N, C-alpha and C positions, 0 to 999 in steps of 0.2 A: 420507094422501090424496095428497101430492106423489109418493110412491113409485109409487102406482097410475097416476098421470098419466104419469110418466116411463116406466113399463113399457109403457103403451099407446102412447106416442109411439115408443118403441123398436121395438115390434112392427110398427107401421105403416111405419116407415122400412125395417125388414128386409124386409117384404113388398114394398114398392115397389122396392127394389134387386133383389130376386129376380126380379120380373116384368120389369124392364128388362134384366137379364142374359139371361133366357130369350128375349126378343124379339130381342136383338142377336146372340147366339151360337148359338141353337138352330135346328134345322130347322123350317121352317114351309111352309105352302102358299100359293102365289101364283097368282092367277087372272088370265087375260088372253088375248091373241091372239098367236100366233107370227107375227112379221113379220121384216123385214130392216133392217140398219143403214143402208142407202141410202135407203129410203122412210120408215122410221119408222112413224108411226101412220097415214099416208095413202099408199096406193099410187098410183103415177103413170103406169103403163103403160096407155094407152087401149085399151079393148077386152079387157083381160086380167082374169082373176079375181084375187082377193087371193092365192090359192095359186100360180097361174102366175107372177104378178109376183114374189112372194117367191122362188120357185125360180130364176127367171131372174136376179134380182139376186144371189142367193147364188152362182150359177154364175159371175157376173161379179166375184166377190171380196167381196161384202158378207157380213156375219155375221148369224146368226139372233139375234133379240132377242125379249123379251116386252114387250108393251104392255098395261099394266093398264087397267081401265075409266076411270080418271081421266086417262089419256094419259101416265102416267109410264113411262119406258122403262128396262128392265133388260137388261144384257148377260147372256148365258148361257155358262157355262163349257163345257158340252157342245155341240158343233156337229154331232153326228151324230143324236142322238135327236130333235131338233125337226123333221127333214125330213118325216116322214110327217104332221106336224101343221101344215105351212106354211099360213098363212092361216086357221087354225082357232082356236077358243076352247079353251083348255087349263087344266089345273091342273098347276103345276110345284112339286114338293117339293124343297126345298133350303135352304141356308144363305146369308144375304145377307152379302157382304163388299164394302163400298163400294156401287157400283151394279151389281155382278155377283152373279148367283145361282149358287152352286156346286150344280149340278143333281144330285139323286140319282134323280129319276124325273119323267117327263112322261106325262100321260094326258089323254084328251079330257075336257073339262069336262061336268059333268052338268047 
């Protein structure tokens, strides 16, 4: 009976470690809005759309970022692909390293 209990615990531990490793190192999909590092989650240019504000801030030296629905901000490794999606909701596929998403693709959110 003890062997069966140890086997069960071992399998649970292995499954848990496997899941944790896949979430940390594997590619996954992040959903949010493309913004800029100057404004973050809230755009500040009066009278400008989120898109126009983001594009202007990036022209001024800010970086593209992803803001998820909870307000968490992620840096983006790719600074060219986000441009057509500035101010829009997207799905970013990539690997998370610290607070930076190593971007493999970006598409409009469904």
